[in-house]
KEGUTI-169867 format. One record per residue: x, y, z of N, C-alpha, C in turn; residue in three letters. Coordinates in steps of 0.02 Angstrom, whole numbers, plus 32768, in hexadecimal, padded with zeros to 4 digits. Example, Ala and Ser with C-alpha at 12.3 -4.5 7.8 and 13.67 -1.06 7.14 Angstrom:
82947EE4818682677F1F818682947F5B8186ALA;82827F90816282AC7FCB816582858002818ASER;
% end
This chain:
80297FC48000800080008000802B803F8000MET;805D8044802F808A807C802F80CA8069800DTHR;80EA80997FEE8129808B7FCC815F80B47FECTHR;819A80977FF781D280B9801681F180E97FE4ASN;8213811A7FFE822E814F7FD48270813D7FB3SER;828F81067FC582D480FA7FB182DD80F07F66ALA;82A980E07F4282B380CD7EFC82B681097ECCHIS;82A581467EE482A3817D7EB582A381BF7EDASER;82C481F27EBE82C082367ED9829082607EB2THR;827582467E7C8248826D7E528200825F7E64HIS;81DA82947E728193828D7E81816D82B17E4AVAL;8147828E7E22812482AE7DEA80EF82DF7E01PRO;80DC830C7DD580A9833D7DE58068831B7DF9ASP;8040833E7E23800383217E3E7FCA83537E3AALA;7F8E83387E377F5383637E3D7F4B837C7E84ASP;7F55834E7EB47F4F83607EFB7F88833F7F21VAL;7FAB83667F4A7FDD834A7F787FC1834D7FBEVAL;7FC483157FE17FAF830F80267FED830A8051LEU;7FF78339807E8031833980AA801D831B80EDILE;803A82E280FB802882BE81398000827F8128GLY;80118249814A7FF18208813C7FC381F28174GLY;7F998220818D7F6A820F81C27F22820B81AAGLY;7EF3820881D97EAD81FD81C87E908236819DILE;7EA7827481A77E8C82AB81807E9F82A68137MET;7EDF829E81297EF5829780E47ED7825A80C3SER;7ED4822380E87EB881E580CC7E6F81ED80BBALA;7E49821080E67E02821B80D97DF98246809BTHR;7E1D827D80967E1782A8805C7E2E8285801DLEU;7E67826480207E8282437FE57E55820C7FCBGLY;7E3681E57FF87E0981AF7FE27DCA81CC7FC2SER;7DB182047FDD7D7782247FBE7D87823B7F77MET;7DC1825C7F6F7DD482747F2D7DE0823A7EFDLEU;7DFC82047F167E0981CA7EEC7DC881AC7ED1ALA;7D9281B07EF77D5281967EE17D2E81C87EB4LEU;7D3582097EC47D12823C7E9C7D3682497E59LEU;7D7882467E5A7DA082537E1E7DD7821E7E19GLU;7DC681E17E057DF781AA7E077E3381B47DD9PRO;7E2E81E37DA97E6781EF7D7D7E9882237D9AGLN;7E8482457DCF7EB182777DEC7EEE82567E0BTRP;7F2682797E047F6582637E247F67827F7E6BARG;7F5D82547E9C7F5E82687EE27F9E824C7F01ILE;7FC482777F1F800482637F3C800582737F87LEU;800F82407FB0801582487FF8805E8245800BMET;80758278803080BA827A804780BC82768093LEU;80DD824380AD80E0823780F681298235810CGLU;813A825B8140817F825E81578196821D8178ALA;816981FB819B817C81BC81BC818381848189ALA;819A814B81A181A481128175816480EA816AGLU;812D80FF818980ED80DF817E80B78113818BASP;807C8106817180448134817C8025812781C1ILE;7FFC815681D77FD881508217800781458252ALA;8041816482508072815A8285806D818B82BEALA;804681C082B4804181F382E97FFC81F0830AGLU;7FD4822583067F958228832C7F6381F28317SER;7F6981D882DA7F3981A582C37F4A815F82DBSER;7F86815682F57F98811583107F6B8104834BASP;7F5380C583507F2280B583847F3A80C083CBPRO;7F7C80BF83D77F9580CA841A7FA881138427TRP;7F9A813D83F67FA5818584007F6481AB840AASN;7F2C8188840D7EEB81A784197EBF8175843DASN;7E85818C84557E598161847D7E2881398452ALA;7E27814584107DFC811E83E57DB2812A83EEGLY;7D9F815F84107D58816D841A7D39818A83DBTHR;7D04816983C27CDE8187838D7CB481BF83ABGLY;7CCF81FB83AE7CB0823283D37C6A824083B6HIS;7C38823683E07BF3824283CD7BD2827583FBSER;7BF8829184297BDC82BF845A7BB9829C8494GLY;7BB8825984937B94823484C77BB4823C850BTYR;7BF68234850E7C17822F854F7C488268855DCYS;7C518296852E7C8082CE85377C5D8305855FGLU;7C6D830A85A07C48833685CC7C53838085BDLEU;7C87839185987C9283D785867C6883EB8549ASN;7C4883BB85287C1B83CB84F07BD583D4850DTYR;7BC2841185177B7F841F85327B5D84548508MET;7B1B845485067AF7848784E17B0684CD84FDPRO;7B1184FC84D27B1C854184E47AE7856B84C1ASP;7ABC858D84E67A8785B484C67AA085E58492PRO;7ADE85FE849B7AF8862F846C7B14860F842DALA;7B2F85D384347B5285B483FB7B2F857683E0ASP;7AF7856283FC7ADA852283E87AFB84EA840FGLY;7AEB84AE83FF7B04847584247B4284578403SER;7B7B845B84267BB7843B840B7BAE83F0840ALYS;7B8E83D5843E7B83838D84407B5B83778404ALA;7B25839A83F37AFC838883BA7B23838E8379SER;7B4C83C283747B7383CB83377BA38390832CSER;7BC5837B83627BF38343835C7BCD8303834BILE;7B9382F9836B7B6B82BD835D7B5482BB8314ALA;7B3F82F482FA7B2A82F882B47B6482E68286GLU;7B9F830282957BD982F6826A7BED82AC826CGLN;7BE8828D82A67BFB824782AA7BCA821A8284PHE;7B8B822D82827B5B820882587B71820A820FHIS;7B89824381F87BA0824881B27BDD821B81A7LEU;7C09821881D97C4281EA81D47C2A81A281CDCYS;7BFC818E81F87BE2814A81F57BC3813B81B1ARG;7B9E816B81957B7E816081557BB18159811DGLN;7BE68182811F7C19817D80EB7C3F813B80F0TRP;7C528129812D7C7580E981367C4980AF8122TRP;7C0880B381337BDA807D81207BD6807780D3ALA;7BD780B080B17BD680AF80677C15808C804DHIS;7C4E809B806A7C8D807C80537C8C80318061LEU;7C6D801D80987C677FD580A77C3B7FB38073VAL;7C037FD180627BD67FB480307BF87FAF7FECARG;7C257FDD7FDE7C4A7FDC7F9E7C857FAB7FA0GLU;7C8E7F8A7FD87CC57F597FDE7D097F797FE8GLY;7D0B7FB97FFE7D497FDD80057D637FDF804DLEU;7D397FCF807E7D4E7FCB80C37D337F8B80E3LEU;7D597F7081127D437F38813C7D387F548182ASP;7CF97F5A81987CEC7F7A81D97D0C7F578214PRO;7D147F1482107D327EF082477D7A7F078256ASP;7D997F2782257DDE7F3C822D7DE57F7E8253GLU;7DAE7FA682577DB87FE882747D82800082A4PHE;7D467FE382A57D117FFE82CF7CEB7FC782F4ILE;7CDC7FD483347CB97FA4835E7C8A7FC9838DHIS;7C547FA883A17C267FC583D07C477FCA8415SER;7C3D800284377C57800B847A7C2E8043849ASER;7C05803284CB7BDA806384EA7C03809E8504ALA;7BE680DA84FF7C058116851A7BE38128855CHIS;7C0B813185907BF1813C85D37C12817885F4MET;7BF3819086297C1181C086577C0D81A3869DASN;7C3E81B186C67C3E81A0870D7C5B81DB8732LEU;7C3481F9875F7C4B823487837C3E822C87CDVAL;7C64825387F57C62824E883D7C588294885CPHE;7C35829688957C2C82D488B97BEC82F888A5GLY;7BD1831E88D47B90833E88CA7B8E836A888DTHR;7BC1839388837BC283C3884C7BC283A08808GLU;7BED836E87FF7BF2834C87BF7BB5832087B2ASP;7B98830387E67B5A82DD87DE7B22830A87C5VAL;7B1D834587E17AE9837487CB7AF583898783ALA;7B34839287717B4483A6872C7B31836F86FBTYR;7B438331870B7B3482FA86DE7AE882F186D7LEU;7AC482F5870F7A7C82EE870C7A5E832486DEARG;7A75836286E57A5C839886BC7A6E838E8673SER;7AAB837586677AC1836986217A93833685FFARG;7A8682FF86207A5D82CB86027A1682E485F7VAL;79FA8307862779B68322862079B3835385E5GLU;79E7837B85DC79E983AC85A679F0838A8562THR;7A1E835A855E7A2C833C851D79F883098507LEU;79D782E9853779AA82B28525796D82C984FCARG;795D830884FD7925832084D579398326848BVAL;797A8323847D799383248438799082DD841DASP;797182D183E3796E828D83C879B1826A83C2PRO;79E7829183B97A29827483B37A40825383F4LEU;7A218267842D7A35824E846E79FC822C8494PHE;79C7821B8471798B82028491799781C084B7ALA;79C9819A84A479D6815984C37A02815E8502GLU;7A16819985147A4081A085507A1A818A858EMET;7A3E816A85BC7A22815585FB7A4C81728634GLU;7A2C8179866E7A4D819886A87A3C817186E7TYR;7A6C816B87137A5F814A87537A8D81638789THR;7A73816287C77A9C816F88027A9F8131882FGLU;7A8780F988147A8380BA88397AC48092882FASP;7AEA808588647B298060885E7B21801B883DPRO;7AEA7FF9884A7AE07FB7882D7AD77FBC87E1GLU;7AB47FEE87CB7AAB7FF887827AEE800A8762THR;7B15803587837B57804687687B8180078763ILE;7B7C7FDB87957BA37F9D87947B8F7F70875AALA;7B4F7F7287477B397F4B870D7B577F6886CCGLN;7B597FAB86C87B727FCB868C7BBD7FC48684TRP;7BE27FCB86BB7C2B7FC986B97C457FA886F9ALA;7C467F6686FB7C567F42873A7C987F568758PRO;7CCC7F6087307D0E7F6E874C7D107FB08772LEU;7CE47FDE87637CE5801F87847CC9801C87CBTHR;7CA57FE787DB7C837FE4881C7C9F7FAE884AMET;7CBD7F7A882F7CD67F4488587D0E7F5E8886GLU;7D077F4F88C77D3A7F6388F77D377FAC890AGLY;7D047FD188F57D00801889057CEA8021894DARG;7D0E804889747CFB805489BA7CB7807689C0PRO;7C91806489F27C4F808289FD7C5780C18A28HIS;7C6980F78A087C7681358A2B7C3881628A2ETHR;7C0581518A097BCA817B8A077BD181B589D7GLY;7C0981B789B27C1381ED89817BE081E88949GLU;7BBE821E89387B8E821B89007BB2820988BFPRO;7B9281E188967BAC81D188547B7281C78824MET;7B8281CF87E47B4E81C787B17B6F81B08771ALA;7B47819187467B60817987057B2B818686D0ALA;7B43818F86937B18819486597B3581678623ALA;7B0A814F85F77B24812485C17AFB812D8582ARG;7B1C8120854A7AFB811B85097B1480DC84E9HIS;7AE680AE84D57AFC806C84BE7B17806A8477PRO;7B1580A284537B2980A0840C7B6D80BF83FFARG;7B9780C284327BDA80DD84277C0680AD8400GLY;7C4080C683EC7C6E809D83C47CB680A783DCTHR;7CDE807483CE7D27807783D67D4580718390ASP;7D74809D837F7D8E809F833B7DDA809B833CILE;7DF6807083137E3E806C83077E4C809982CBASP;7E5F80D882D87E69810882A27EA680F78278PHE;7ED580D182957F0E80BB826D7EF9808B8237GLY;7ED18058824A7EB8802882197E8C804A81E5ALA;7E63807981FB7E38809D81CB7E6280C6819BLEU;7E9680E781B47EC2810E81897EE280E28153THR;7EF980A881677F19807C81367EE780638102ARG;7EAA805581177E77803D80E87E63807480B7ALA;7E5D80B280CF7E4C80EA80A37E8580F98072LEU;7EC380F1808B7EFC80FD805F7EFE80CA8026THR;7EE8808E80347EE5805B7FFF7EB680707FC7ALA;7E8180967FD87E5480AF7FA47E7980E07F77ILE;7EA481097F947ECC81397F6D7EFA81147F3CILE;7F1E80E47F567F5080C27F2C7F2F80927EFATHR;7EF0807F7F057ECE80547ED47EB6807C7E98SER;7EB780BE7E9D7EA580E97E647EE781037E46ALA;7EEB81447E3B7F2881607E1D7F56817F7E51ALA;7F4B816F7E917F71818F7EC67FAF81687ED9GLY;7FD981897F008017816B7F17802781867F5DGLU;8048815C7F84805E816F7FC780AA816B7FC9VAL;80CA81A07FE1811281A07FE9812381AB8033ARG;813B817880548151817F8099819A8195809ATHR;81B181AC80D481F581C480DA8201820580B4GLY;81CD822A80A681D2826B808381BE82A380B2HIS;81ED82CC80C681E0830380F381DA834480CBTHR;819F836280CE819483A180AA81B083DB80D3VAL;81DA840480B481F8843E80D681E8848080B3THR;81CD847C807581C084BA8051817E84B8802CGLY;815B84F1802B811D84F980058120853F7FE6LEU;812285417FA4812785817F8280F785847F47GLU;80D485BC7F4180A485C57F0B80C985E07ECEARG;80C585BC7E9680E485D27E5780AE85D17E21THR;8098860B7E0D806286127DDC802485EC7DF4ARG;801085B87DCF7FD385947DE07FE185547E07GLU;801F854A7E1C8032850A7E3B805585167E7DVAL;804884EA7EAD806E84E97EEB80AA84BC7EE2TRP;80E584D57EF3812184AD7EF1812E84927F37GLN;812784507F3E8130842E7F7E8174840D7F7EVAL;819F84217FAC81E384067FAC81F783ED7FF0SER;822C83C57FF1824383A98030827A83778026GLY;8283834B805782BA831B805482A082D48061SER;82C382A5804482B5825E804E82F6823B805ESER;82F481FA8066833081D48078836681D98042ALA;835281E88005838381E97FCE838D822F7FB1VAL;837382627FD2838182A57FB9834482D27FB7GLY;834B83097F938318833C7F8F82E183277F5DHIS;82A3833B7F6A826E83307F3A824683717F32PHE;822483767EFB81F883B07EEE81C1839A7EC0SER;818483B07ECD814B839D7EA4811C83D87E9EVAL;810283E17E6280D084157E57808B83FA7E62GLY;8060841F7E85801D84087E947FEA843F7E87ALA;7FB2842B7E697F7C845B7E5F7F5D84707EA1LYS;7F5884407ECF7F3A844E7F117F6184277F46ALA;7F6284437F837F8784257FBA7F5B84237FF8VAL;7F5D83EA801B7F3E83E5805D7F7383D58090PHE;7F7783FD80C57FA783F280FA7F8483D08134VAL;7F8D838F81397F71836881707FA8834C819AGLY;7FD7837781AE8015836281CE801383698219ALA;7FD8836A82387FD3836D82817FF583AA829CGLY;802483A082CC804683D782EB8070840082BCGLY;808383E5828380AB840A8252808184348223PHE;803F842E82268014844F81F5801D849B81F6ALA;801E84B98231802485028234806585198216LEU;809C84F7822780DD850C820D80DE850A81C1ARG;80C084D781A380C084D3815A80938508813BLEU;805A8516815A802F854B81408050858F8148LEU;80788598817D809F85D5818480D385DB814CGLN;80F585A3813E812785A38108810785B580C5LYS;80C9859E80BC80A585AC807D808A85F3807AALA;8093861880B1807C865E80B68030866380ABLYS;800C863580C97FC3863680C57FAA866D80F5VAL;7F8C86A280DB7F7986DA81077F4486C7813BPRO;7F1D8693812E7EE8867F815C7F03866881A0GLU;7F44865681A57F5F863F81E57F8B86748206VAL;7F8986B181ED7FB186E6820C7F9A86F08255ARG;7FC986EF82827FBA86F782C97FA886B782EDGLY;7F9D868182C77F8C864182E77FCB86248309TYR;7FBF85FC833C7FF585D9835F7FDB85968377ALA;8008856C838C7FF4852B83A8801E851E83E6VAL;800084FC8416802284E784538022849B8456LEU;805C847D845D805E843384608045841984A3PRO;801B83E684A1800283C584DD800B837A84D3VAL;8030835A84FF803B831284FA801182EB852BGLY;801582A985277FED827F8553800D823A8559ALA;7FF98218858E800D81D285977FCF81AC85AFALA;7FCD816B85A17F95814085B57FB0810185D8PHE;7F8980E886077F9480A486207F6F807385F3TYR;7F8E803B85E47F6E800885BA7F717FC485DEARG;7F397FA085DB7F357F5C85F57F1E7F2E85BDCYS;7F417EF685B57F2F7EC585817F1F7E81859FSER;7F147E7D85E07F037E3E86017EBB7E2B85F1THR;7EB17DF485CE7E6F7DE385B47E3B7DDB85EBSER;7E4F7DC286267E1F7DBA865E7E037DFD8675ALA;7E287E3286687E127E76867A7DED7E958640VAL;7E0B7E9386057DEE7EB785CB7DAA7E9A85B6THR;7D9F7E5A85C17D617E3B85AC7D257E5285D6SER;7D327E74860E7CFC7E87863B7CEB7ED18637ARG;7D077EF486077CF87F3C86007CE37F4985B9HIS;7CA57F5F85AF7C897F65856B7C787FAD8559ARG;7C9C7FDC85767C888022856C7CC58050856CALA;7CB8808F855A7CE780C685647CC880F1859ALYS;7CE880F485D37CCC8116860D7CF281578618VAL;7CD2818F860B7CF081D186127CDB81F18653TYR;7D0B821286747CFD823686B17CFD828186A5GLY;7D0A82A786DB7D0B82F086D77D53830786E0GLN;7D66833D86BE7DA9835786C37DB583798706THR;7DF4837D871A7E0783A687537E0483EF873EASP;7E01841B87707DFF846387627E408477873EVAL;7E38849A87057E7184B186E07E89848186ABGLY;7E71844386AC7E878411867B7E69841F8637ALA;7E8F841486017E72841C85BF7E4183E485B1PRO;7E0F83F085857DDD83BC85777DFA837A8561PRO;7E34837C853E7E51833D85267E708315855FMET;7E6F8330859D7E8A830C85D67E5382ED8601SER;7E1682E885E77DDF82C8860B7DF3827F8619VAL;7DF0826986597E03822486687DCF81F3864BPRO;7DE781BD862C7DB9818C86127DD881478611HIS;7DAE811686207DC080CF86207D9F80B085E3LEU;7DC8809F85B17DAE808E856F7DB98045855DASP;7D86802885417D8F7FE9851D7DAC7FF884D9ARG;7DE37FD684C67E017FDE84857E077F9A8462ARG;7DFE7F9B84217E0A7F5F83F97E3B7F7283C2ILE;7E777F5583C67EAC7F6483967EC77F22837CVAL;7EC77F1A833A7EDD7EDC831A7EB87EA08335ASP;7E777EA983427E4D7E7283577E537E5F83A1GLY;7E7B7E8383C77E857E73840E7E697EAA843AARG;7E4A7E9684727E2E7EC784A17E637EE084D1GLU;7E5F7F2184E07E8A7F4185117E617F738539HIS;7E7C7F8985717E607FC185967E947FF98597LEU;7E7B803585917EA6807085917E8B80A085C5LEU;7EB880BC85EE7EA280F0861D7ED1812B8619PHE;7EB48165861C7ED981A3861A7EAB81DA8601GLY;7EC7820E85E37F0F821885D97F2E823C8614PRO;7F708234861A7F97825A86497FBE828E8620TYR;7FB782CD86327FD68302860B802282FE860FALA;8043830885D7808B830D85D4809C834D85AETHR;80DB836185B080EE839D858C812F83938566PHE;812F83AB8529816A83AB84FF816283E184CBSER;819983FD84B58195842F847F8195840E843ATHR;819283CB8439818883A883F9814083B583E2LYS;813683BA83A180F383C2838680D78380836DMET;8102834E836880EE830A8357811082DB8388LEU;80F582A083928112827083C08159826083ADLYS;8165825B836B81A8824A835381CA82888336HIS;81B982C2835181D58301833982148314835EGLY;82248356835B82608371837B824C83A483AFARG;827883AD83E1826983DC84178267842483FELEU;8283843183C48282847583A8824284848381THR;82168453837981DC845B834C81B08497835FASP;81A0849D83A0817384D383B5818F851783A2PHE;81D0852083AC81EE856283A181EE85768357PHE;81EA8544832B81E8855582E381A5857282CETHR;8172856E82F98130858A82E9812885D18302THR;815985EA83288153862C8345816286628311LEU;813886958310814086CD82E28132870D8308ARG;814B874682F1813C8786831280F187928319PRO;80C9877882EA8081878582EC805A87558318ASN;807C87238337805686F68363807186F283AAASN;80A9871383B980C5871083FC8096872D8430LEU;807987678421804B87868450800A875E8457HIS;7FF8873A84217FBB871084237FC586D68454VAL;800086B68450800F867F847E8013869884C6ILE;803486D184CF803B86EC85137FF786FC8532ALA;7FCB871A850B7F88872B85257F6186EC8537ALA;7F6486BA850B7F40867B85197F5C86598558ALA;7F9E865C85617FBC863E859C7FA6866085DCGLY;7FA486A385DC7F8F86C886177F4786BC8628LEU;7F1E86AD85F67ED7869F86027ECB86578617GLN;7EFF862E86167EF785E786267F2B85D18659ASN;7F3485FA868D7F6585E886C07F5285A986E5LEU;7F11859A86EA7EFC855C870A7F14852086E3SER;7F16852786A07F3084F186767F7B84E78683LEU;7F9F851E86897FE7851A86977FF284F786DAVAL;7FCA850A870C7FD084EA874E7FC184A0874ASER;7F8D848E87247F7B8447871C7FB4841F86FDPHE;7FD2843B86C88009841786A68044840E86D5LEU;8054844186FD808C843B872B807F8403875DILE;804284008779803083CC87A8803383878788LYS;801A8381874A801C8341872780638329871BGLU;808F8357870780D4834586F980F983308738LEU;80E4834D87718105833D87B080E882FF87D2ALA;80B282E587B9809082AD87D980BB826E87D9ALA;80BE824D881280E2820E881880B981D587F9ARG;80DA819E87E680B5816587CB807C814D87F8PRO;8086814F883A805281398868801481658863SER;801D81A688597FE481D388517FC181C6880FARG;7FE781B987DA7FC881A9879A7F9D816A879FLYS;7FB7813787C17F9180F987C57F54810187F2PHE;7F59812E88247F1F813C884F7EE6815A8826ALA;7EF6818087F27EC2819B87C67E9F816487A1GLN;7EC58132878B7EA780F8876A7E7980D3879ALEU;7E8E80CB87D87E6680A688087E2780CC881CARG;7E24810C880E7DE6813288197DAF811687EDARG;7DC180FC87B27D9180E087837D9280948781TYR;7DC7807687997DCD802D879A7DF0801B87DCPHE;7DC9801788137DE7800F88567E157FD3885FPRO;7E087F9C883C7E307F5F88457E667F578811LEU;7E777F8C87EE7EAD7F8887BC7EEE7F7287DCALA;7F117F4487BA7F517F2B87D27F897F4B87AAARG;7FBA7F6687CD7FEE7F8D87AB80157F638779ARG;801F7F22878880487EF9875B80247EE88719ASN;7FE37EFA87137FBE7EEC86D67FB87F2A86A9GLU;7FD77F6186BD7FD17F9F869880167FBB8685TRP;801B7FD4864880597FF38630804B803A861BTHR;807580688630806D80AF861D808D80BB85D9LEU;806580D385AA807C80DE8566807981278553LEU;80AD8141853180A8818585178078818784DCPRO;804C81B884DA801C81BE84A3803481F48473ALA;8008820A8447801B823B8414801B8281842FGLY;803F82AD840B803E82F5841A8002831583F8GLN;7FE4834684197FAF836E83FC7FC583B683F7ARG;7FB283D883C27FC3841E83B97F84844783C6ALA;7F7E846284027F43848984157F4584CC83F2GLN;7F0F84DE83D17F0D851B83A87F03855983D3LEU;7F2A858D83C47F2485CE83E47F16860183ACVAL;7EE0862783B47ECB8655837F7ECA869E8397LYS;7ED686CC83697ECE8713837B7E858721838CPRO;7E7B875183B97E37876483CC7E3687B083D7ASP;7E0587D383BA7E05881C83BF7DFD88368406PRO;7DDC880F84327DD1882684767E05880C84A6ARG;7E1987CC849E7E4687AE84CF7E8D87A384B3ARG;7E9B87BE84797EDD87BA84577EE98773843EILE;7EE68742846A7EEF86FD84567EC586CE847FGLY;7EA8869A84607E7F866A84847E9486238471VAL;7E9085F884A37E9D85B084997E5D8591847FLEU;7E5F857684427E23855A84247E21850F842AGLN;7DE784F5843E7DDE84AD84417DC8849383FDGLN;7DD8845583EE7DC2843783AF7DF184478376GLY;7DD68440833A7DFE844882FD7DE3848182D3THR;7E0E849882A67DF984CD82777E1684BF8232GLU;7DEB84BF82017E0084B781BC7E1084FB819FLEU;7E4D850381847E63854181667E688536811BVAL;7E46855F80F47E47855A80AA7E5B859E808EVAL;7E8C85A080627EA185E080447E6985FE801ASER;7E6E863E800D7E3A86617FE87E2D86437FA3ALA;7E62862B7F827E59860E7F407E4C85C37F42ASP;7E4B85A57F7F7E3C855E7F877E7485307F74GLY;7EAF854A7F647EE5851F7F4A7F0C84FC7F82SER;7F0785157FBF7F2A84F57FF77EFE84F78035ILE;7EFF84C1805A7ED684BD80977EFD849580CBALA;7EE9849D81097F098478813F7EDB8472817AGLY;7EE8844181A57EC0843781E07EEA8444821DLEU;7ED1846E824A7EF4848082877ECA846B82C4LEU;7EEC845F82FC7EC8844F83397EC984058349GLY;7E9F83F2837A7EA083AD83937E5A83908396ALA;7E4E836483C67E0F833F83CC7DD2836C83C7SER;7D9B835583A77D8D8311838F7D9A83078344PRO;7DD08322832A7DDC832282E37DD282E082BFGLY;7DF382AA82D77DEF826B82B47DA8825282ADALA;7D80825C82E27D3B824382E07D0D826D82B4SER;7D2382A782A07CFB82D282747D1E82DE8232THR;7D4E82B282217D7682BB81E47D4A82BE81A5ALA;7D16829581A27CED829281667CCA82D48158VAL;7CA282F181867C83833181777CB5836A816FPRO;7CEF836681917D22839981877D3A8398813FILE;7D44835C81247D5C835780DF7D25836880ADMET;7CE5835B80BE7CAF837380937CB283BF808FPHE;7CBE83DF80C77CC3842880C97CFE8440809EASP;7D35841C80A27D6F842F80797D5F8428802ELEU;7D3F83F2801B7D2D83E97FD47D0184227FBCLEU;7CD284367FE67CA4846C7FD37CC984AE7FCBARG;7CF884BD7FF87D1984FE7FF87D5485017FC8ARG;7D7884CA7FC17DB484CB7F977DA684B97F4EALA;7D7084947F427D5F84807EFD7D1684917EEFPHE;7D0484D17EF27CBC84E37EEC7C9D84CF7EAAPRO;7CC284D47E727CA584C27E317C9484777E2EALA;7CC3844E7E447CB784057E437C8183F27E75GLN;7C8184137EAF7C5084037EE37C0984107EC9TRP;7BFD84497EAE7BBA845A7E977BAA84397E53HIS;7BDE84247E2F7BD284057DEF7BBD83BD7DF3GLY;7BE083967E1B7BD1834E7E1D7BDD832E7E61ARG;7C1083457E847C2683237EC07BF083207EF6TRP;7BCE83587F017B9D835A7F387B6783257F2FLYS;7B4F831D7EF17B1B82EB7EE57B3582A47EF0ASN;7B7382987EDC7B9082567EE67B9782467F31GLN;7BAE82777F567BB6826D7F9E7B7382667FC1ILE;7B42828D7FAB7AFF828A7FCA7ADF82457FC1ALA;7AF082237F8B7AD681DF7F817AF381AF7FB5GLU;7B3281BC7FC97B5281917FFA7B4281A68041ALA;7B3681E7804B7B2A8203808E7AE68226808CVAL;7AB08202809A7A6C821E80937A5F825D80BBPRO;7A82826480F47A74829D81207AA982D4811AASP;7AC882D980DF7AFD830980D47AE9835080E7LEU;7AAD836580D47A9783A980E17A5F83AD8114ASP;7A568378813B7A1E8378816B7A2C83A881A4ARG;79F883CE81B679FC83FB81F079CA83E88226SER;799883BF8213796583AB8243796B83608251ASP;7992834F8285799D83098296796382F082C1TRP;792F82D8829F78F582BE82C27903827882DCTHR;78D6825F830678DD821B832078E081E982E7THR;78B681F382B578B481C5827C78F781C78256GLU;79138202824C795382088228798C81E6824EALA;798D81F1828F79C181D282B879BB818782B7VAL;797E816D82C07974812482C079888106827DASP;7975812782467987810D820479D2810B81FAARG;79F38142820E7A3C814582077A5E810E8230SER;7A488105826E7A6480D082987A59808C8279HIS;7A1C807F82647A0C803C824A7A35802C820CTHR;7A38805A81DD7A5C804E819E7AA7804881A8GLU;7AC3807281D37B0B806F81DC7B1F8036820BTHR;7AF58027823C7B037FED82677B0A7FAD823EASP;7ADC7FA5820F7ADD7F6881E67B1C7F6481BBGLU;7B2E7F9C819B7B697F9B81707BA97F948197ALA;7BAD7FB581D17BEB7FB681F77BEF7F7D822ALEU;7BBC7F54822E7BBD7F1B825C7BBA7F3082A5GLY;7B957F6682B37B8F7F8082F77B4D7F6B8316LEU;7B4D7F6883587B107F56837C7B127F7983BFALA;7AD77F8683DC7AD57FA2841E7AF97F74844FGLU;7B1E7F92847C7B437F6B84AE7B147F5884E6VAL;7B127F1884F77AE77F01852D7B0D7F05856FSER;7AE97F1185A67B067F1685E87AE47EE68617PHE;7B087ED286497AEA7EA9867E7ADB7E638668GLY;
% end
């Protein structure tokens, strides 16, 4: 599927160059390969294999983000419901993947499995918050199946490991669940989507590090280095899906839309257990509440994972810090993104988030015993010899200019498209992978307007019936679940 760079320094001209071999580039490239199978699509990946960074299954939690269990996704009267927006987007992902399965282009057993999404919270304040969240969201058809309980026995039925051996302290606790959650191996999905690219007129070149992007007349000149020397390729259009490196490359390309933008690296580590006697007894992703000052991506969660057909449990994340922008990057990476026009933006965002700085310092200073005590908060009988602490992927948290606050730390992802549509990139972090499909639909619409309105939109609408839906009724949600469950081999998770 992927080809090593050693055999040639010459990269022929391409219709579209994809920089980065992760889920974003693979999603866009596979769409283009199906819409325009004669187009020359070239993926350039710096590592020796694709999906080696954030898309690797051990560099993320594998949660198919649907808004079910992410406690920071709550309806906001001023902005609408973030939870509903994420749920809608994930339905579009399911529909697109189901279409690819029906076409014989994906094997769902390789990348997606049913895994209930749950919450477990402690203390009067968080119990009240969870109760209010469920009551608020359950009136939305997208969340109608959510259940809530404060009964320890019911929680034990839903997630036995979380209650066994728990001291009877009288501390209030509550849980919520949605039975239609999923666990996703984004690495396996990336590889399967990349195979769609290479089965058409596309090509993947690993070991190719892009260092230059220059606009020459009607073509982008993409240049860099490989194991055997320098390469350069002309491209009609470029997508920068390079994770933490995306901002630096867009800066090199002098894309005005990112002027003043900055990124802050945030790392993580997870505990992993692969003992079958333990993993076979946990059928959910159980999310808790963050500590004060913690970033949303640091929400503690005990996850069921399926990777290469084997069950595992993952707990974390534990915040780490490095000036690397990628897990396999360099300590100088962060400093290469600094510009005179974004230094004050970063400084302002930092001053407004001193609680985050305090949280990171405490996390970095935490002893192993304290880290494991956090795991036992959700799994009281966890045995230390059955768990291994693993470094996860780096995330590049987006910092944007703001007219009132100078700079703000933005949650989520942002798609940047140049005015002429010839170059685009994705910045930010979670829940990007879980919303890759609608993000790339948006890119197709903005970067290729003539093709989108000419033919592409109708083709995609045939595969994704709810592409333009704004009214997610109970009937629409049920139909979407039924049709995609069948294609993807998913089923409601049973408890007790």
